[in-house]
KOLRO-480589 format. One record per residue (C-alpha): residue number from 1; residue in three letters; chain; x, y, z. Coordinates in pm, whole numbers. Layout:
BEGIN
(lumpa NUM, "Ala", "A", (X, Y, Z))
...
***
This chain:
BEGIN
(lumpa 1, "Met", "A", (1137, 3246, 1161))
(lumpa 2, "Lys", "A", (1272, 3069, 854))
(lumpa 3, "Ile", "A", (1458, 2743, 916))
(lumpa 4, "Glu", "A", (1686, 2603, 649))
(lumpa 5, "Lys", "A", (1682, 2246, 779))
(lumpa 6, "Lys", "A", (1543, 1993, 533))
(lumpa 7, "Ile", "A", (1329, 1706, 661))
(lumpa 8, "Leu", "A", (1243, 1384, 479))
(lumpa 9, "Ile", "A", (901, 1230, 542))
(lumpa 10, "Cys", "A", (845, 871, 428))
(lumpa 11, "Gly", "A", (480, 807, 343))
(lumpa 12, "Ala", "A", (209, 1034, 198))
(lumpa 13, "Ser", "A", (-100, 912, 382))
(lumpa 14, "Ile", "A", (-270, 1090, 673))
(lumpa 15, "Ser", "A", (21, 1110, 918))
(lumpa 16, "Gly", "A", (275, 1200, 647))
(lumpa 17, "Thr", "A", (67, 1478, 492))
(lumpa 18, "Ala", "A", (-34, 1611, 835))
(lumpa 19, "Ile", "A", (325, 1640, 961))
(lumpa 20, "Ala", "A", (418, 1809, 632))
(lumpa 21, "Phe", "A", (142, 2065, 691))
(lumpa 22, "Trp", "A", (267, 2157, 1039))
(lumpa 23, "Leu", "A", (637, 2146, 956))
(lumpa 24, "Lys", "A", (591, 2403, 680))
(lumpa 25, "Lys", "A", (422, 2631, 933))
(lumpa 26, "Ala", "A", (722, 2578, 1162))
(lumpa 27, "Gly", "A", (955, 2691, 882))
(lumpa 28, "Tyr", "A", (1115, 2366, 764))
(lumpa 29, "Arg", "A", (1190, 2254, 410))
(lumpa 30, "Val", "A", (989, 1938, 355))
(lumpa 31, "Val", "A", (1040, 1646, 117))
(lumpa 32, "Ile", "A", (785, 1360, 114))
(lumpa 33, "Val", "A", (853, 1032, -64))
(lumpa 34, "Glu", "A", (580, 780, -138))
(lumpa 35, "Lys", "A", (650, 436, -281))
(lumpa 36, "Phe", "A", (331, 431, -486))
(lumpa 37, "Ala", "A", (351, 591, -829))
(lumpa 38, "Ser", "A", (72, 840, -757))
(lumpa 39, "Phe", "A", (-136, 965, -469))
(lumpa 40, "Arg", "A", (-356, 691, -326))
(lumpa 41, "Asp", "A", (-727, 769, -296))
(lumpa 42, "Gly", "A", (-989, 540, -146))
(lumpa 43, "Gly", "A", (-929, 314, 150))
(lumpa 44, "Gln", "A", (-1138, 227, 452))
(lumpa 45, "Asn", "A", (-1369, 452, 651))
(lumpa 46, "Val", "A", (-1191, 644, 926))
(lumpa 47, "Asp", "A", (-1325, 827, 1228))
(lumpa 48, "Val", "A", (-1184, 1158, 1348))
(lumpa 49, "Lys", "A", (-1231, 1165, 1724))
(lumpa 50, "Gly", "A", (-1156, 1378, 2026))
(lumpa 51, "Tyr", "A", (-880, 1635, 2005))
(lumpa 52, "Ala", "A", (-822, 1545, 1639))
(lumpa 53, "Gln", "A", (-1150, 1724, 1562))
(lumpa 54, "Asp", "A", (-1002, 2040, 1717))
(lumpa 55, "Leu", "A", (-697, 1997, 1495))
(lumpa 56, "Leu", "A", (-910, 1984, 1179))
(lumpa 57, "Lys", "A", (-1041, 2328, 1277))
(lumpa 58, "Leu", "A", (-694, 2455, 1363))
(lumpa 59, "Met", "A", (-572, 2337, 1022))
(lumpa 60, "Gly", "A", (-864, 2515, 858))
(lumpa 61, "Ile", "A", (-991, 2200, 685))
(lumpa 62, "Asp", "A", (-1292, 2108, 899))
(lumpa 63, "Arg", "A", (-1542, 2233, 640))
(lumpa 64, "Glu", "A", (-1369, 2047, 359))
(lumpa 65, "Val", "A", (-1365, 1728, 567))
(lumpa 66, "Asp", "A", (-1732, 1773, 652))
(lumpa 67, "Ala", "A", (-1812, 1818, 282))
(lumpa 68, "Lys", "A", (-1655, 1475, 218))
(lumpa 69, "Asn", "A", (-1841, 1315, 509))
(lumpa 70, "Thr", "A", (-1981, 976, 418))
(lumpa 71, "Gly", "A", (-2307, 1077, 589))
(lumpa 72, "Glu", "A", (-2306, 768, 807))
(lumpa 73, "Leu", "A", (-2597, 777, 1056))
(lumpa 74, "Gly", "A", (-2475, 509, 1291))
(lumpa 75, "Leu", "A", (-2430, 131, 1323))
(lumpa 76, "Lys", "A", (-2685, -149, 1309))
(lumpa 77, "Tyr", "A", (-2612, -511, 1402))
(lumpa 78, "Ile", "A", (-2814, -732, 1170))
(lumpa 79, "Asn", "A", (-2894, -1101, 1138))
(lumpa 80, "Lys", "A", (-2884, -1338, 843))
(lumpa 81, "Thr", "A", (-3204, -1201, 688))
(lumpa 82, "Gly", "A", (-3112, -838, 741))
(lumpa 83, "Gly", "A", (-3327, -793, 1050))
(lumpa 84, "Val", "A", (-3198, -536, 1298))
(lumpa 85, "Ile", "A", (-3068, -672, 1630))
(lumpa 86, "Ser", "A", (-2947, -346, 1786))
(lumpa 87, "Thr", "A", (-2891, 14, 1680))
(lumpa 88, "Phe", "A", (-2614, 257, 1773))
(lumpa 89, "Pro", "A", (-2685, 606, 1631))
(lumpa 90, "Lys", "A", (-2406, 856, 1564))
(lumpa 91, "Gly", "A", (-2225, 936, 1888))
(lumpa 92, "Ala", "A", (-2352, 631, 2078))
(lumpa 93, "Val", "A", (-2110, 459, 2314))
(lumpa 94, "Gly", "A", (-2004, 133, 2154))
(lumpa 95, "Gly", "A", (-2088, 255, 1804))
(lumpa 96, "Leu", "A", (-1867, 352, 1510))
(lumpa 97, "Thr", "A", (-1995, 687, 1396))
(lumpa 98, "Thr", "A", (-1864, 1031, 1492))
(lumpa 99, "Asp", "A", (-1929, 1379, 1351))
(lumpa 100, "Tyr", "A", (-1640, 1335, 1107))
(lumpa 101, "Glu", "A", (-1671, 1015, 900))
(lumpa 102, "Ile", "A", (-1456, 1011, 588))
(lumpa 103, "Leu", "A", (-1263, 770, 369))
(lumpa 104, "Arg", "A", (-890, 750, 442))
(lumpa 105, "Gly", "A", (-789, 864, 95))
(lumpa 106, "Asp", "A", (-1030, 1160, 98))
(lumpa 107, "Leu", "A", (-887, 1294, 424))
(lumpa 108, "Ala", "A", (-529, 1243, 310))
(lumpa 109, "Arg", "A", (-602, 1418, -21))
(lumpa 110, "Ile", "A", (-750, 1722, 153))
(lumpa 111, "Ile", "A", (-430, 1764, 355))
(lumpa 112, "Tyr", "A", (-213, 1679, 53))
(lumpa 113, "Glu", "A", (-375, 1953, -154))
(lumpa 114, "Lys", "A", (-299, 2202, 126))
(lumpa 115, "Thr", "A", (69, 2111, 107))
(lumpa 116, "Ala", "A", (133, 2007, -254))
(lumpa 117, "Leu", "A", (251, 2350, -370))
(lumpa 118, "Val", "A", (479, 2419, -73))
(lumpa 119, "Cys", "A", (627, 2073, -12))
(lumpa 120, "Asp", "A", (834, 1854, -243))
(lumpa 121, "Tyr", "A", (629, 1537, -306))
(lumpa 122, "Arg", "A", (811, 1257, -487))
(lumpa 123, "Phe", "A", (597, 960, -589))
(lumpa 124, "Gly", "A", (738, 622, -686))
(lumpa 125, "Lys", "A", (1033, 673, -450))
(lumpa 126, "Phe", "A", (1133, 504, -126))
(lumpa 127, "Val", "A", (1438, 477, 98))
(lumpa 128, "Lys", "A", (1682, 205, -1))
(lumpa 129, "His", "A", (1955, 285, 251))
(lumpa 130, "Leu", "A", (2031, 552, 509))
(lumpa 131, "Ser", "A", (2328, 648, 720))
(lumpa 132, "Asp", "A", (2268, 848, 1036))
(lumpa 133, "Asn", "A", (2542, 1069, 1173))
(lumpa 134, "Ala", "A", (2586, 1372, 1398))
(lumpa 135, "Asp", "A", (2516, 1617, 1115))
(lumpa 136, "Gly", "A", (2202, 1450, 981))
(lumpa 137, "Val", "A", (2100, 1156, 765))
(lumpa 138, "Ser", "A", (2242, 1053, 427))
(lumpa 139, "Val", "A", (1960, 884, 235))
(lumpa 140, "Thr", "A", (1988, 668, -77))
(lumpa 141, "Phe", "A", (1664, 617, -267))
(lumpa 142, "Asn", "A", (1548, 337, -494))
(lumpa 143, "Asp", "A", (1684, 525, -796))
(lumpa 144, "Asp", "A", (2030, 511, -629))
(lumpa 145, "Leu", "A", (2046, 889, -584))
(lumpa 146, "Thr", "A", (2173, 1005, -244))
(lumpa 147, "Glu", "A", (2058, 1318, -60))
(lumpa 148, "Glu", "A", (2129, 1477, 278))
(lumpa 149, "Phe", "A", (1860, 1559, 534))
(lumpa 150, "Ala", "A", (1862, 1702, 885))
(lumpa 151, "Met", "A", (1623, 1425, 996))
(lumpa 152, "Val", "A", (1391, 1152, 869))
(lumpa 153, "Ile", "A", (1031, 1089, 978))
(lumpa 154, "Cys", "A", (898, 737, 920))
(lumpa 155, "Ala", "A", (527, 777, 850))
(lumpa 156, "Asp", "A", (496, 480, 614))
(lumpa 157, "Gly", "A", (250, 268, 811))
(lumpa 158, "Ile", "A", (241, -40, 1029))
(lumpa 159, "Gly", "A", (488, -226, 805))
(lumpa 160, "Ser", "A", (725, 71, 774))
(lumpa 161, "Ala", "A", (1024, -41, 566))
(lumpa 162, "Thr", "A", (1219, 274, 659))
(lumpa 163, "Arg", "A", (1171, 206, 1031))
(lumpa 164, "Asp", "A", (1301, -147, 983))
(lumpa 165, "Leu", "A", (1622, -13, 828))
(lumpa 166, "Val", "A", (1700, 189, 1141))
(lumpa 167, "Met", "A", (1544, 50, 1458))
(lumpa 168, "Pro", "A", (1405, -304, 1421))
(lumpa 169, "Glu", "A", (1534, -385, 1770))
(lumpa 170, "Tyr", "A", (1279, -143, 1922))
(lumpa 171, "Ile", "A", (974, -295, 1752))
(lumpa 172, "His", "A", (739, -569, 1870))
(lumpa 173, "Phe", "A", (412, -668, 1702))
(lumpa 174, "Asn", "A", (128, -756, 1937))
(lumpa 175, "Tyr", "A", (-86, -997, 1733))
(lumpa 176, "Leu", "A", (-450, -991, 1845))
(lumpa 177, "Gly", "A", (-560, -1328, 1711))
(lumpa 178, "Ala", "A", (-742, -1215, 1397))
(lumpa 179, "Tyr", "A", (-685, -1126, 1034))
(lumpa 180, "Met", "A", (-860, -845, 853))
(lumpa 181, "Ser", "A", (-933, -733, 501))
(lumpa 182, "Phe", "A", (-1093, -419, 363))
(lumpa 183, "Phe", "A", (-1205, -324, 13))
(lumpa 184, "Thr", "A", (-1506, -185, -176))
(lumpa 185, "Ile", "A", (-1796, -351, -354))
(lumpa 186, "Pro", "A", (-2073, -199, -568))
(lumpa 187, "Lys", "A", (-2348, -25, -378))
(lumpa 188, "Ser", "A", (-2681, -209, -368))
(lumpa 189, "Pro", "A", (-3034, -66, -331))
(lumpa 190, "Glu", "A", (-3052, -191, 29))
(lumpa 191, "Asp", "A", (-2738, 4, 123))
(lumpa 192, "Asp", "A", (-2835, 321, 304))
(lumpa 193, "Leu", "A", (-2645, 559, 530))
(lumpa 194, "Trp", "A", (-2628, 311, 818))
(lumpa 195, "Ala", "A", (-2321, 98, 880))
(lumpa 196, "Lys", "A", (-2413, -267, 923))
(lumpa 197, "Ala", "A", (-2237, -541, 1120))
(lumpa 198, "Tyr", "A", (-2298, -913, 1078))
(lumpa 199, "Gln", "A", (-2140, -1179, 1297))
(lumpa 200, "Val", "A", (-2061, -1490, 1094))
(lumpa 201, "Arg", "A", (-2051, -1834, 1253))
(lumpa 202, "Gly", "A", (-1699, -1969, 1263))
(lumpa 203, "Gly", "A", (-1552, -1650, 1409))
(lumpa 204, "Ala", "A", (-1584, -1378, 1144))
(lumpa 205, "Leu", "A", (-1728, -1027, 1160))
(lumpa 206, "Val", "A", (-1836, -824, 857))
(lumpa 207, "Phe", "A", (-1897, -450, 838))
(lumpa 208, "Leu", "A", (-2058, -265, 548))
(lumpa 209, "Arg", "A", (-2025, 114, 557))
(lumpa 210, "Pro", "A", (-2120, 402, 325))
(lumpa 211, "Gly", "A", (-1846, 488, 78))
(lumpa 212, "His", "A", (-1839, 695, -238))
(lumpa 213, "Glu", "A", (-2157, 741, -441))
(lumpa 214, "Asn", "A", (-2162, 399, -609))
(lumpa 215, "Glu", "A", (-1953, 205, -357))
(lumpa 216, "Thr", "A", (-1992, 35, -22))
(lumpa 217, "Thr", "A", (-1683, -23, 189))
(lumpa 218, "Val", "A", (-1627, -364, 346))
(lumpa 219, "Leu", "A", (-1426, -470, 650))
(lumpa 220, "Val", "A", (-1395, -842, 718))
(lumpa 221, "Ser", "A", (-1216, -974, 1025))
(lumpa 222, "Phe", "A", (-1187, -1336, 1131))
(lumpa 223, "Arg", "A", (-1033, -1536, 1412))
(lumpa 224, "Lys", "A", (-697, -1702, 1359))
(lumpa 225, "Glu", "A", (-502, -1804, 1666))
(lumpa 226, "Arg", "A", (-156, -1786, 1510))
(lumpa 227, "Val", "A", (9, -1561, 1256))
(lumpa 228, "Asp", "A", (121, -1761, 957))
(lumpa 229, "Ser", "A", (239, -1673, 609))
(lumpa 230, "Ile", "A", (13, -1413, 450))
(lumpa 231, "Pro", "A", (-129, -1513, 111))
(lumpa 232, "Gln", "A", (90, -1320, -129))
(lumpa 233, "Thr", "A", (-134, -1278, -431))
(lumpa 234, "Ile", "A", (-474, -1110, -445))
(lumpa 235, "Ala", "A", (-618, -1435, -582))
(lumpa 236, "Glu", "A", (-491, -1629, -278))
(lumpa 237, "Gln", "A", (-631, -1368, -42))
(lumpa 238, "Lys", "A", (-969, -1385, -209))
(lumpa 239, "Thr", "A", (-965, -1764, -185))
(lumpa 240, "Lys", "A", (-903, -1735, 189))
(lumpa 241, "Leu", "A", (-1190, -1491, 235))
(lumpa 242, "Lys", "A", (-1422, -1711, 33))
(lumpa 243, "Ala", "A", (-1341, -2003, 263))
(lumpa 244, "Val", "A", (-1429, -1787, 566))
(lumpa 245, "Leu", "A", (-1752, -1637, 426))
(lumpa 246, "Ser", "A", (-1902, -1882, 176))
(lumpa 247, "Gly", "A", (-2233, -2036, 271))
(lumpa 248, "Lys", "A", (-2270, -1822, 583))
(lumpa 249, "Gly", "A", (-2573, -1633, 458))
(lumpa 250, "Gly", "A", (-2671, -1270, 468))
(lumpa 251, "Ile", "A", (-2423, -1006, 360))
(lumpa 252, "Ala", "A", (-2141, -1261, 383))
(lumpa 253, "Asp", "A", (-2275, -1434, 73))
(lumpa 254, "Arg", "A", (-2318, -1098, -101))
(lumpa 255, "Ile", "A", (-1951, -1017, -43))
(lumpa 256, "Val", "A", (-1841, -1354, -183))
(lumpa 257, "Gln", "A", (-2039, -1283, -501))
(lumpa 258, "His", "A", (-1838, -964, -561))
(lumpa 259, "Leu", "A", (-1492, -1080, -448))
(lumpa 260, "Asp", "A", (-1366, -1182, -791))
(lumpa 261, "Asp", "A", (-1410, -823, -915))
(lumpa 262, "Val", "A", (-1245, -653, -616))
(lumpa 263, "Lys", "A", (-925, -467, -708))
(lumpa 264, "Asp", "A", (-849, -254, -400))
(lumpa 265, "Met", "A", (-799, -521, -135))
(lumpa 266, "Tyr", "A", (-592, -501, 183))
(lumpa 267, "Phe", "A", (-535, -829, 368))
(lumpa 268, "Gly", "A", (-320, -898, 673))
(lumpa 269, "Pro", "A", (-292, -984, 1042))
(lumpa 270, "Met", "A", (-449, -753, 1296))
(lumpa 271, "Ser", "A", (-152, -643, 1505))
(lumpa 272, "Gln", "A", (-48, -350, 1717))
(lumpa 273, "Val", "A", (294, -188, 1692))
(lumpa 274, "Lys", "A", (462, -181, 2032))
(lumpa 275, "Ala", "A", (779, 28, 2016))
(lumpa 276, "Ser", "A", (1009, 57, 2316))
(lumpa 277, "Arg", "A", (1141, 381, 2164))
(lumpa 278, "Trp", "A", (1010, 609, 1891))
(lumpa 279, "Ser", "A", (1338, 757, 1775))
(lumpa 280, "Lys", "A", (1701, 675, 1713))
(lumpa 281, "Gly", "A", (1952, 944, 1629))
(lumpa 282, "Asn", "A", (1796, 1171, 1368))
(lumpa 283, "Val", "A", (1516, 928, 1272))
(lumpa 284, "Val", "A", (1173, 929, 1436))
(lumpa 285, "Leu", "A", (851, 727, 1403))
(lumpa 286, "Leu", "A", (505, 873, 1345))
(lumpa 287, "Gly", "A", (154, 733, 1312))
(lumpa 288, "Asp", "A", (101, 360, 1264))
(lumpa 289, "Ala", "A", (477, 310, 1224))
(lumpa 290, "Ala", "A", (507, 402, 1592))
(lumpa 291, "His", "A", (184, 291, 1755))
(lumpa 292, "Ala", "A", (-69, 122, 1524))
(lumpa 293, "Pro", "A", (-370, 53, 1752))
(lumpa 294, "Thr", "A", (-577, -157, 1502))
(lumpa 295, "Pro", "A", (-898, -31, 1335))
(lumpa 296, "Phe", "A", (-1118, -170, 1613))
(lumpa 297, "Thr", "A", (-1010, 106, 1852))
(lumpa 298, "Gly", "A", (-1137, 367, 1605))
(lumpa 299, "Met", "A", (-847, 590, 1710))
(lumpa 300, "Gly", "A", (-580, 533, 1445))
(lumpa 301, "Thr", "A", (-659, 849, 1250))
(lumpa 302, "Ala", "A", (-692, 1062, 1563))
(lumpa 303, "Leu", "A", (-354, 940, 1690))
(lumpa 304, "Ser", "A", (-192, 1014, 1353))
(lumpa 305, "Leu", "A", (-325, 1371, 1348))
(lumpa 306, "Ile", "A", (-244, 1443, 1711))
(lumpa 307, "Gly", "A", (103, 1290, 1688))
(lumpa 308, "Ala", "A", (187, 1491, 1377))
(lumpa 309, "Tyr", "A", (84, 1814, 1549))
(lumpa 310, "Ile", "A", (288, 1741, 1863))
(lumpa 311, "Leu", "A", (602, 1627, 1677))
(lumpa 312, "Ala", "A", (596, 1934, 1453))
(lumpa 313, "Gly", "A", (522, 2158, 1750))
(lumpa 314, "Glu", "A", (822, 2026, 1940))
(lumpa 315, "Leu", "A", (1046, 2059, 1633))
(lumpa 316, "Gly", "A", (924, 2416, 1597))
(lumpa 317, "Gln", "A", (1045, 2514, 1942))
(lumpa 318, "Asn", "A", (1332, 2264, 1989))
(lumpa 319, "His", "A", (1537, 2271, 1669))
(lumpa 320, "Glu", "A", (1778, 2007, 1803))
(lumpa 321, "Pro", "A", (1615, 1679, 1685))
(lumpa 322, "Gly", "A", (1702, 1471, 1990))
(lumpa 323, "Thr", "A", (1544, 1721, 2229))
(lumpa 324, "Ala", "A", (1229, 1751, 2018))
(lumpa 325, "Phe", "A", (1196, 1375, 1974))
(lumpa 326, "Gln", "A", (1228, 1312, 2347))
(lumpa 327, "Ala", "A", (962, 1574, 2426))
(lumpa 328, "Tyr", "A", (726, 1431, 2159))
(lumpa 329, "Glu", "A", (763, 1083, 2303))
(lumpa 330, "Arg", "A", (728, 1198, 2663))
(lumpa 331, "Ile", "A", (408, 1391, 2590))
(lumpa 332, "Phe", "A", (235, 1154, 2350))
(lumpa 333, "Lys", "A", (357, 797, 2399))
(lumpa 334, "Pro", "A", (160, 728, 2721))
(lumpa 335, "Phe", "A", (-164, 839, 2555))
(lumpa 336, "Ala", "A", (-100, 630, 2242))
(lumpa 337, "Glu", "A", (-20, 323, 2450))
(lumpa 338, "Met", "A", (-330, 372, 2664))
(lumpa 339, "Thr", "A", (-539, 387, 2346))
(lumpa 340, "Gln", "A", (-392, 53, 2235))
(lumpa 341, "Gln", "A", (-514, -102, 2559))
(lumpa 342, "Gln", "A", (-873, -55, 2441))
(lumpa 343, "Met", "A", (-824, -367, 2228))
(lumpa 344, "Ser", "A", (-673, -702, 2329))
(lumpa 345, "Ala", "A", (-664, -1060, 2205))
(lumpa 346, "Arg", "A", (-926, -1145, 2468))
(lumpa 347, "Met", "A", (-1156, -871, 2339))
(lumpa 348, "Met", "A", (-1106, -990, 1981))
(lumpa 349, "Arg", "A", (-1213, -1341, 2082))
(lumpa 350, "Phe", "A", (-1522, -1197, 2249))
(lumpa 351, "Ile", "A", (-1636, -999, 1943))
(lumpa 352, "His", "A", (-1561, -1291, 1707))
(lumpa 353, "Pro", "A", (-1767, -1578, 1857))
(lumpa 354, "Thr", "A", (-1726, -1904, 1670))
(lumpa 355, "Ser", "A", (-2052, -2081, 1765))
(lumpa 356, "Met", "A", (-2417, -1984, 1719))
(lumpa 357, "Phe", "A", (-2453, -1991, 2097))
(lumpa 358, "Gly", "A", (-2169, -1740, 2128))
(lumpa 359, "Ile", "A", (-2326, -1522, 1858))
(lumpa 360, "Lys", "A", (-2659, -1523, 2045))
(lumpa 361, "Ile", "A", (-2485, -1412, 2364))
(lumpa 362, "Ala", "A", (-2302, -1136, 2175))
(lumpa 363, "Arg", "A", (-2629, -1018, 2018))
(lumpa 364, "Met", "A", (-2796, -1006, 2359))
(lumpa 365, "Leu", "A", (-2511, -794, 2493))
(lumpa 366, "Thr", "A", (-2530, -548, 2202))
(lumpa 367, "Arg", "A", (-2901, -503, 2276))
(lumpa 368, "Ile", "A", (-2822, -426, 2638))
(lumpa 369, "Leu", "A", (-2542, -186, 2542))
(lumpa 370, "Ala", "A", (-2769, -9, 2292))
(lumpa 371, "Ser", "A", (-3049, 41, 2546))
(lumpa 372, "Ser", "A", (-3132, 401, 2625))
(lumpa 373, "Val", "A", (-3078, 357, 2999))
(lumpa 374, "Leu", "A", (-2726, 215, 2966))
(lumpa 375, "Gln", "A", (-2633, 464, 2694))
(lumpa 376, "Lys", "A", (-2729, 752, 2922))
(lumpa 377, "Leu", "A", (-2514, 613, 3203))
(lumpa 378, "Leu", "A", (-2216, 554, 2974))
(lumpa 379, "Arg", "A", (-2234, 894, 2808))
(lumpa 380, "Ser", "A", (-2229, 1068, 3144))
(lumpa 381, "Gly", "A", (-1879, 928, 3204))
(lumpa 382, "Thr", "A", (-1738, 1010, 2863))
(lumpa 383, "Ala", "A", (-1618, 1348, 2742))
(lumpa 384, "Lys", "A", (-1500, 1508, 2418))
(lumpa 385, "Asn", "A", (-1627, 1258, 2163))
(lumpa 386, "Gly", "A", (-1405, 964, 2248))
(lumpa 387, "Val", "A", (-1132, 1117, 2468))
(lumpa 388, "Asn", "A", (-1221, 1041, 2829))
(lumpa 389, "Lys", "A", (-1138, 1284, 3108))
(lumpa 390, "Ala", "A", (-978, 995, 3291))
(lumpa 391, "Asp", "A", (-718, 977, 3015))
(lumpa 392, "Lys", "A", (-551, 1283, 3170))
(lumpa 393, "Phe", "A", (-420, 1394, 2830))
(lumpa 394, "Thr", "A", (-421, 1760, 2731))
(lumpa 395, "Leu", "A", (-337, 1874, 2380))
(lumpa 396, "Pro", "A", (-35, 2106, 2395))
(lumpa 397, "Val", "A", (-57, 2459, 2259))
(lumpa 398, "Tyr", "A", (231, 2575, 2036))
(lumpa 399, "Ser", "A", (278, 2944, 1972))
(lumpa 400, "Asn", "A", (408, 2875, 1618))
(lumpa 401, "Phe", "A", (67, 2740, 1524))
***
């Protein structure tokens, strides 16, 4: 059935492109605005877990995603000299690596290319003002042009500017006591298909993971008890990272050597989005704008894909926005919030020990966790590649799809 309603999606990353994909199948006219001047490739490694793997197949993109797989074999914790402390192969409990390992930009581009010819993508545009009323939403963009939409979907990330225009009173940020930064550095001969983690004295943790052919992706996180002003310039952010990593040996020193040449840096506090409500009037939140769990849960991408499918599914069978939004929130919000509970400020303190004694304890615990006996016990209680049966969440089936 063809639907004439026009929907605006803010943000063209994974959640924005995914909801565009499903909404076109449901019969909607779709406009996507993205503040960046062109499509953004690159970004950090992302894991596609649980029911999100089923959705890749349902979307018909599982083979394309697999073709872009980084090939990561698993995770190794290493010491200052590169010696291996513990090993978590692909699929191990407590590891990073799933069957679908891909860079954020690669996954988003695959979905974007499936929708580019049937959706109206507008780069270099963002919402400047909007007015919600009974008939829909009147949106003014940064070029001062105004357009009418039946509804607006905020899929523009943890710092969603569109969300903050409409429902700031519903949003709380749960700061977890750490900052993070991710970027790429040149690949070195010692970089193989194993992710590597190095705990740095002073409360920092460094991950190196396979990226594109000549690149290695880097994630640095470090303890900081309070949120303060974020360094505004790339140079200031690099100075902060150098202060955290310099003289700490191992891959920390290697990262410092390359920092001056880094151009694709993200830097900010590690926080979760806690929203008391996900919608207001004809505006609804999706992905990190609604429920950012932090990268350490490994579930951000899965939540974005699952949420997009459910929201579009409900809009496909409940064409009144309020009814669809309420159903989407009722079905999915408890699962998203439960996923957030996998990470807490206490857990962040535990995985970012500040002293060498604390690091030794953490290393001992990773050895125990990586042992074959404990892995066998843990795997027996876990189902569906990261979605536990105890979660009591079942992916809905929508006849439109």
